[in-house]
ChimeraX commands (.cxc) that place a marker at each C-alpha (Angstrom):
marker #1 position 0.00,0.00,0.00 radius 0.5
marker #1 position 1.16,3.50,-0.73 radius 0.5
marker #1 position 2.31,5.47,2.26 radius 0.5
marker #1 position 0.74,8.70,1.07 radius 0.5
marker #1 position -1.92,9.55,-1.47 radius 0.5
marker #1 position -4.49,12.15,-2.30 radius 0.5
marker #1 position -8.16,11.41,-2.07 radius 0.5
marker #1 position -9.52,14.41,-3.87 radius 0.5
marker #1 position -8.14,13.49,-7.30 radius 0.5
marker #1 position -8.09,17.16,-8.25 radius 0.5
marker #1 position -7.94,17.94,-11.91 radius 0.5
marker #1 position -8.11,21.66,-11.35 radius 0.5
marker #1 position -6.56,23.99,-8.82 radius 0.5
marker #1 position -10.05,24.96,-7.57 radius 0.5
marker #1 position -10.79,21.33,-6.69 radius 0.5
marker #1 position -7.61,21.09,-4.67 radius 0.5
marker #1 position -8.46,24.30,-2.83 radius 0.5
marker #1 position -11.95,23.01,-2.00 radius 0.5
marker #1 position -10.46,19.76,-0.71 radius 0.5
marker #1 position -7.97,21.58,1.54 radius 0.5
marker #1 position -10.70,23.86,2.92 radius 0.5
marker #1 position -12.86,20.83,3.70 radius 0.5
marker #1 position -9.94,19.02,5.36 radius 0.5
marker #1 position -9.19,22.06,7.52 radius 0.5
marker #1 position -12.86,22.42,8.48 radius 0.5
marker #1 position -12.97,18.71,9.39 radius 0.5
marker #1 position -9.79,18.83,11.48 radius 0.5
marker #1 position -10.77,22.12,13.18 radius 0.5
marker #1 position -14.13,20.61,14.11 radius 0.5
marker #1 position -12.48,17.55,15.60 radius 0.5
marker #1 position -9.95,19.60,17.56 radius 0.5
marker #1 position -12.57,21.94,19.00 radius 0.5
marker #1 position -15.07,19.20,19.74 radius 0.5
marker #1 position -17.70,20.75,17.46 radius 0.5
marker #1 position -20.14,18.55,15.64 radius 0.5
marker #1 position -19.47,18.47,11.91 radius 0.5
marker #1 position -22.44,20.03,10.16 radius 0.5
marker #1 position -22.90,19.29,6.48 radius 0.5
marker #1 position -24.20,22.77,5.69 radius 0.5
marker #1 position -21.22,24.42,7.39 radius 0.5
marker #1 position -18.78,22.04,5.71 radius 0.5
marker #1 position -20.24,22.88,2.31 radius 0.5
marker #1 position -20.09,26.62,2.98 radius 0.5
marker #1 position -16.54,26.46,4.33 radius 0.5
marker #1 position -15.20,24.46,1.41 radius 0.5
marker #1 position -17.21,25.63,-1.58 radius 0.5
marker #1 position -18.57,22.16,-2.34 radius 0.5
marker #1 position -22.27,21.56,-2.85 radius 0.5
marker #1 position -23.85,19.87,0.20 radius 0.5
marker #1 position -24.04,16.56,-1.67 radius 0.5
marker #1 position -20.40,16.73,-2.76 radius 0.5
marker #1 position -19.29,17.73,0.73 radius 0.5
marker #1 position -21.18,14.76,2.13 radius 0.5
marker #1 position -19.46,12.40,-0.32 radius 0.5
marker #1 position -16.02,13.81,0.49 radius 0.5
marker #1 position -16.62,13.53,4.25 radius 0.5
marker #1 position -17.66,9.90,3.77 radius 0.5
marker #1 position -14.40,9.26,1.90 radius 0.5
marker #1 position -12.41,10.87,4.72 radius 0.5
marker #1 position -14.14,8.78,7.39 radius 0.5
marker #1 position -13.75,5.59,5.34 radius 0.5
marker #1 position -10.01,6.09,4.92 radius 0.5
marker #1 position -9.54,6.85,8.60 radius 0.5
marker #1 position -11.70,4.02,9.92 radius 0.5
marker #1 position -11.16,1.26,7.35 radius 0.5
marker #1 position -7.53,1.78,6.42 radius 0.5
marker #1 position -6.41,3.25,9.76 radius 0.5
marker #1 position -4.76,6.24,8.11 radius 0.5
marker #1 position -4.10,9.69,9.53 radius 0.5
marker #1 position -5.26,12.85,7.75 radius 0.5
marker #1 position -2.80,15.75,7.69 radius 0.5
marker #1 position -3.53,19.46,7.24 radius 0.5
marker #1 position -2.09,19.37,3.73 radius 0.5
marker #1 position -4.85,16.96,2.66 radius 0.5
marker #1 position -2.80,13.78,2.57 radius 0.5
marker #1 position -3.42,10.43,4.23 radius 0.5
marker #1 position -0.40,8.79,5.80 radius 0.5
marker #1 position 0.34,5.71,7.85 radius 0.5
marker #1 position 0.16,6.40,11.61 radius 0.5
marker #1 position 3.75,5.22,12.07 radius 0.5
marker #1 position 5.13,7.94,9.78 radius 0.5
marker #1 position 6.38,11.16,11.27 radius 0.5
marker #1 position 3.85,13.98,10.95 radius 0.5
marker #1 position 5.37,17.38,10.28 radius 0.5
marker link #1:1,2 radius 0.2
marker link #1:2,3 radius 0.2
marker link #1:3,4 radius 0.2
marker link #1:4,5 radius 0.2
marker link #1:5,6 radius 0.2
marker link #1:6,7 radius 0.2
marker link #1:7,8 radius 0.2
marker link #1:8,9 radius 0.2
marker link #1:9,10 radius 0.2
marker link #1:10,11 radius 0.2
marker link #1:11,12 radius 0.2
marker link #1:12,13 radius 0.2
marker link #1:13,14 radius 0.2
marker link #1:14,15 radius 0.2
marker link #1:15,16 radius 0.2
marker link #1:16,17 radius 0.2
marker link #1:17,18 radius 0.2
marker link #1:18,19 radius 0.2
marker link #1:19,20 radius 0.2
marker link #1:20,21 radius 0.2
marker link #1:21,22 radius 0.2
marker link #1:22,23 radius 0.2
marker link #1:23,24 radius 0.2
marker link #1:24,25 radius 0.2
marker link #1:25,26 radius 0.2
marker link #1:26,27 radius 0.2
marker link #1:27,28 radius 0.2
marker link #1:28,29 radius 0.2
marker link #1:29,30 radius 0.2
marker link #1:30,31 radius 0.2
marker link #1:31,32 radius 0.2
marker link #1:32,33 radius 0.2
marker link #1:33,34 radius 0.2
marker link #1:34,35 radius 0.2
marker link #1:35,36 radius 0.2
marker link #1:36,37 radius 0.2
marker link #1:37,38 radius 0.2
marker link #1:38,39 radius 0.2
marker link #1:39,40 radius 0.2
marker link #1:40,41 radius 0.2
marker link #1:41,42 radius 0.2
marker link #1:42,43 radius 0.2
marker link #1:43,44 radius 0.2
marker link #1:44,45 radius 0.2
marker link #1:45,46 radius 0.2
marker link #1:46,47 radius 0.2
marker link #1:47,48 radius 0.2
marker link #1:48,49 radius 0.2
marker link #1:49,50 radius 0.2
marker link #1:50,51 radius 0.2
marker link #1:51,52 radius 0.2
marker link #1:52,53 radius 0.2
marker link #1:53,54 radius 0.2
marker link #1:54,55 radius 0.2
marker link #1:55,56 radius 0.2
marker link #1:56,57 radius 0.2
marker link #1:57,58 radius 0.2
marker link #1:58,59 radius 0.2
marker link #1:59,60 radius 0.2
marker link #1:60,61 radius 0.2
marker link #1:61,62 radius 0.2
marker link #1:62,63 radius 0.2
marker link #1:63,64 radius 0.2
marker link #1:64,65 radius 0.2
marker link #1:65,66 radius 0.2
marker link #1:66,67 radius 0.2
marker link #1:67,68 radius 0.2
marker link #1:68,69 radius 0.2
marker link #1:69,70 radius 0.2
marker link #1:70,71 radius 0.2
marker link #1:71,72 radius 0.2
marker link #1:72,73 radius 0.2
marker link #1:73,74 radius 0.2
marker link #1:74,75 radius 0.2
marker link #1:75,76 radius 0.2
marker link #1:76,77 radius 0.2
marker link #1:77,78 radius 0.2
marker link #1:78,79 radius 0.2
marker link #1:79,80 radius 0.2
marker link #1:80,81 radius 0.2
marker link #1:81,82 radius 0.2
marker link #1:82,83 radius 0.2
marker link #1:83,84 radius 0.2
view
């Protein structure tokens, strides 16, 4: 398995920016103990509510199923790797 990969599959710079905004919203919510609200996630990232929902599902699946760690730069890494 790859040690690091992108989930967003961005073809355009705007897609990458939306992904990073969603990742930061997700991580900020976890750190502050706030509940993740789909409407707020969509507004924060620029995704439609349906797209934001799909992206959040992908994030949760990677974390729970593959036991990966999400970093602020939008990458998933193995927990044993050093996080900078």
